[in-house]
N, C-alpha and C positions, 0 to 999 in steps of 0.2 A: 685312195678310197674311191671306188666307182660310185657315182651318184645315180640313183634311180631316175629314169626319164620322168619328166613332168607330164601331167595329164595333157592329152591331145584332143580329147572329145570323141575318141574312137569307140568308147564303150568296150565291147568285147575285143580283146587283143589277140587271143589265140585259143585253140581247143585241141584236144587229143582225138576227138571224134566230131563228126558234123553235129551241130545243134539241131534238135527238132524244130520245125516251123509251126508253132501254134499261133502265130500272129502276134498282135500287140496285146500287152497286158490291159485289162479293163481300165477304162478312164476313171480317174479319181474326180469326185465332185469338188466344188469349191471348198466345202467344209472339210473334206478329207485332206485336201492339200494343206489347208491351214492347220489342221490337226497335226500332221507330220512335221510341218515347219515349226509349230509351237513346241513339239517334243524335242526337236533338234536344238532349238534355242534354249529350252529349259535345261537340257543336258549340259550345254555349254556354260550356262550361268551357274548351274549346280556344281560343276567341276571347278569353276573359278572360285566359288565360295569354299569348296572343299580344300583348294590350294591354300587359301588364306587361313582356314581352320587348322590345317596341318602345321603351317608356319607358326601359329600361336600356341601350339601344343594341345589343341582340343582333340586331335586324333592320334591314337597310339598305333604302333605296328606299321604295317605296310599300307601304302595307298597308291593306286595306279589310276591315272587320269586318262580321259578319253578324248581330250580336245584335238580336233582335226579328223577324227574317225567317225563323226556323227552320221554321215551318209551311209555307212556300212550297216549299222544297226537299224536305222530308220528305213532304208531302202529294202533290206531283206524282210523286216517285219511287215512292211506295207505290201509285200508280195505273197504273204501266207495268211492263214486264218488264225484267229485268236485261240482256237482249239488245238492248233499244231504245237507240239512241245518244242521248247528251245532250251539249250544248255550252253554254258560258256565257261571261260577261264576266269582269272581273277581281275581282269580289267572289265568289270561288270556293271558299273553304275548305270551306264546308258541302257543296257539291256533290261535292267530292273525298272528304271523309270518308264521306258517305252512299253513295258508289259504291266503297267498299272501300279507300281509301288509309288506312293505319294512322297513328295519331297520331305515332309516332316518325319515320318518313320525312316526314310532313307538317311537323313542326317542323324537321327537318333541312333541308328545302327553304327554309324561312323564314330559317334561320341560315346558308345558303350552304354546307352541308356535302355531302361526296361521297355520303353515304347518303340524300340527299334524293330525292324522288319523280322528279325529273328531274336528278339528280346535282348539285344545288345551283346550277344555271344558270338556273332559271326564276323562283325567288323566289315571292313571295306571289301574283302575278297569273297564273302559268302552271302550275297544277296539271293533271296528266294522269294517267289510268289507262286506257290504251287497251284492256287486257285486259278491263276492265269497261265498255267503251264510253263512257268519260268522256273527251271530246275537247277538254278545256281549258275554261277559263282563257285569255282573250284580252284584251290590253291596249288594242287599238284600239276606240274606242267604235263599236258597231254592226257591227264587222268580222265578228263571229261569225255574224251573221244570214245572210250569203251562204254561209258554210261549213255552217251547219245545214241550209240548203236543199240543198246538195250531198250531205250525209249522208243526208237523207231521200230524195232522188232515187235514190241508189245502192240503198237498200233496195227501192224500188219497181221499179227496173230489174232487180234480182236476184230479184224475186218473193218477198221474205221476209216480207211482211205485218207490217212493223214501223212504228213511228212515231218520229220524231225530235223531242225537246223541246229547243227553243232558248231559253235564258234571256237576258234583257236588262233594263237599267234604264230608267226613264222618260226619261232623257236621251238615249237612243239612237233614239227614235221619229222624230226629225227628220233622221236620216242617210239619204242617198240610197241606200246599199246596202240598207237595210231595205226601202225602197219598191220597189226593183227586185226584191228577193226576194219580196215580197208579190205582185207582178204575175206572176212566173213560177210561184209556188206555186199560185195560183188557175188560171192559164192551163193549166198542165200537170198539174193535179190531183196535187199532191205531198203526202204525209202528214207534214206538219210542223206543230207547235204552237209559236207564238211566245208565250212566257210573259213578259209585261212585269211585272217586280217593281216596282210603283209604290210607292216608299217616301216619296213626297210631294215630295222635293227632288232635282233634278239637280245634283249637287255642292252648291252653296249656293243654287240658284235654284228657287223654288217652281214647281210645274207650271203654274199659271195665268200665270206670267210667261214661260214658254218654249214653250208648246204651244197651238195652236188646232186643234181644240177641246181642252179639258182632260180630256174623257172619252176616254182614249187607245184604248179598244176600238173607238171609232168610226172609227179609221183603216182598219178592215176595210171600211167602206161603199164606199170608192173602188174596191174590187177585187171587189165582190159576194161578199165572204167573211163567214163567221161570226165575229163578235167578241163576246166575253163579258167582263163586268166582275163580279168576285166579291170578297167579303171574304176575307182571308188570314191571320187570326190564329188560326184554328181548323183544326187538322190534318184533322179528319174532313170538314169542308166543302170544303177544298181538294182532298182526295182524291176526293170524289164528283164534282165538276165536272171535274176532270182526267181521271178515268176515263171519263166520258161523251165528252169530246172525243177521248180516245185510241181509244175504241171506234169513233167516227165516222171517224177517220183510217184505222184498219185496214180497216173494212168498205167505205168509199167512196173511199179515197184523197183525202180532202178536208182542206185546211189550215184553221187557225183562229188567231185572236189571243185569248189569255187574259190579261186585265189583272187582276192580283191586287193588291188594296189592302192594303199592309203598312206597316211603319214600322221604321226603324233607330234603335236607342237610342244608338249611337255616331255620330261624325261621318262625313262621306263617306269620308275617309281619316284617318290618324292626325295629319295636319298641318292638320286642319280646326278652326278656332276656334269654329265654330257660332254666329256672331253673328246668323244669319238666323232663329233660333228661340229661344224662351224655355225655361228650365228647367221651368217649370210645364207647358208643352206636352208635353215629353218625359215628365214624371212622370205626366201624364194617360194617355198611351199605355201606360206601363208597367203600368197597372192591367189591361191586356188582354194580358198576357204569354202568347205562344203555348205556351211550355214549361209554364207554370203551368196553363193551360187544359187541356192534355192530361193533365197530372198529376192534376188534380182529377177529370177524367172517369174516368180509369182507377180511381181510388180509389172513386168513387161507384158504378161498375159492379161493384165487388168482384172485379176482375180479379186484384188482388194486394193484400196487406195493406200498410199504411203502413210497418211494420217492414221488410218485404222490399223495398219501393221505396226506403227509406232506405239499405238495404244495397247495392242496385244503384247508387245515386248515389255512395255512398262508394267503391265499386269503380271507378267512372268517374273520380272525382277522383284516385284513386291512379294509374290508368292514364295520365291526362294528365300528372301530375307525373313519373312514371317515364319517359314518352316524352320530355318536355322534357329531363330529365337525360341520357337516352340520346343525344339529338340533340346536346347540348352536348359530350358525350364523343366524338362522331364527328369524323373528320378533315376538313379542307378538301380540295377537289380538288387533285390534283397540278398543278404548272405545265404539265406536258406535255399536260394534258387541255384546254388553253385553246381549241384549234381542233377538238377532237373533237365530232362531231355538228353542226358549223357548215358551211353551204354555202359552197363556194369560188367 
């Protein structure tokens, strides 16, 4: 098995076309940096509690955790506006939390409760927050790529100067819907960025065993599109490259593929025995923890004292525990609700 190279600090690793030079992304204030660190730490603690809840039978069905990939969602979200639509696949807890879903309704959805973000009917794979332009959470592999194209087309049609960010896993790059979407995106000049969260394994199959070529950003070559490969364990690096592509999409209505090289510390889902990789490999990648990288940088910059950062983390831990208990105390949907919101 070929191991993916560990992060080097290079940021952008390769492109199919020259990147436009719009300069540096706008500086984040102290409060903004702490906001994104808090959301990354919240996501990590939410997923750790979700892991425990699944183990004890509180969550039914599938559950896909985001541990290790937090800089992808945070860095890309920090590069765009809240009014920009986003859509993702089924590993969606982080995207939901970072787009305004509160931990209580987020847990309630996992536990099938009526107070869940979609009334307990969506579960882990179908988080939505339409008010904040978070359009799911989709369980069909690659199915969201065409929907993301539609969201981006709508913004262009309405003259809103927005960009849609559509997230997908490395296993979705071989789906026909994705390639049809790429063709239309470039042909019609639609402002969509396809973010491939390349965590090295499609379920349990290494990238080099399911994709030709293994450099997934090169899928853009067949459509005369900009493709970028970048490291994704560093929030600031992800934010910079994402901001550049978002600016390009707004100014020129041009799509792009952004392959972000990340790593998941848990299995593909909670039912994954992880026979395809060694514990030593996982531990090696844990040395490049995106949450710890941003934490260390914030402390080195003097943005906040370690005492204050510890207090912030303690508050998040309490928030997650309180949200978990609130969700457990919430009622299940009434039987009369079984057909509500379902197409006839």
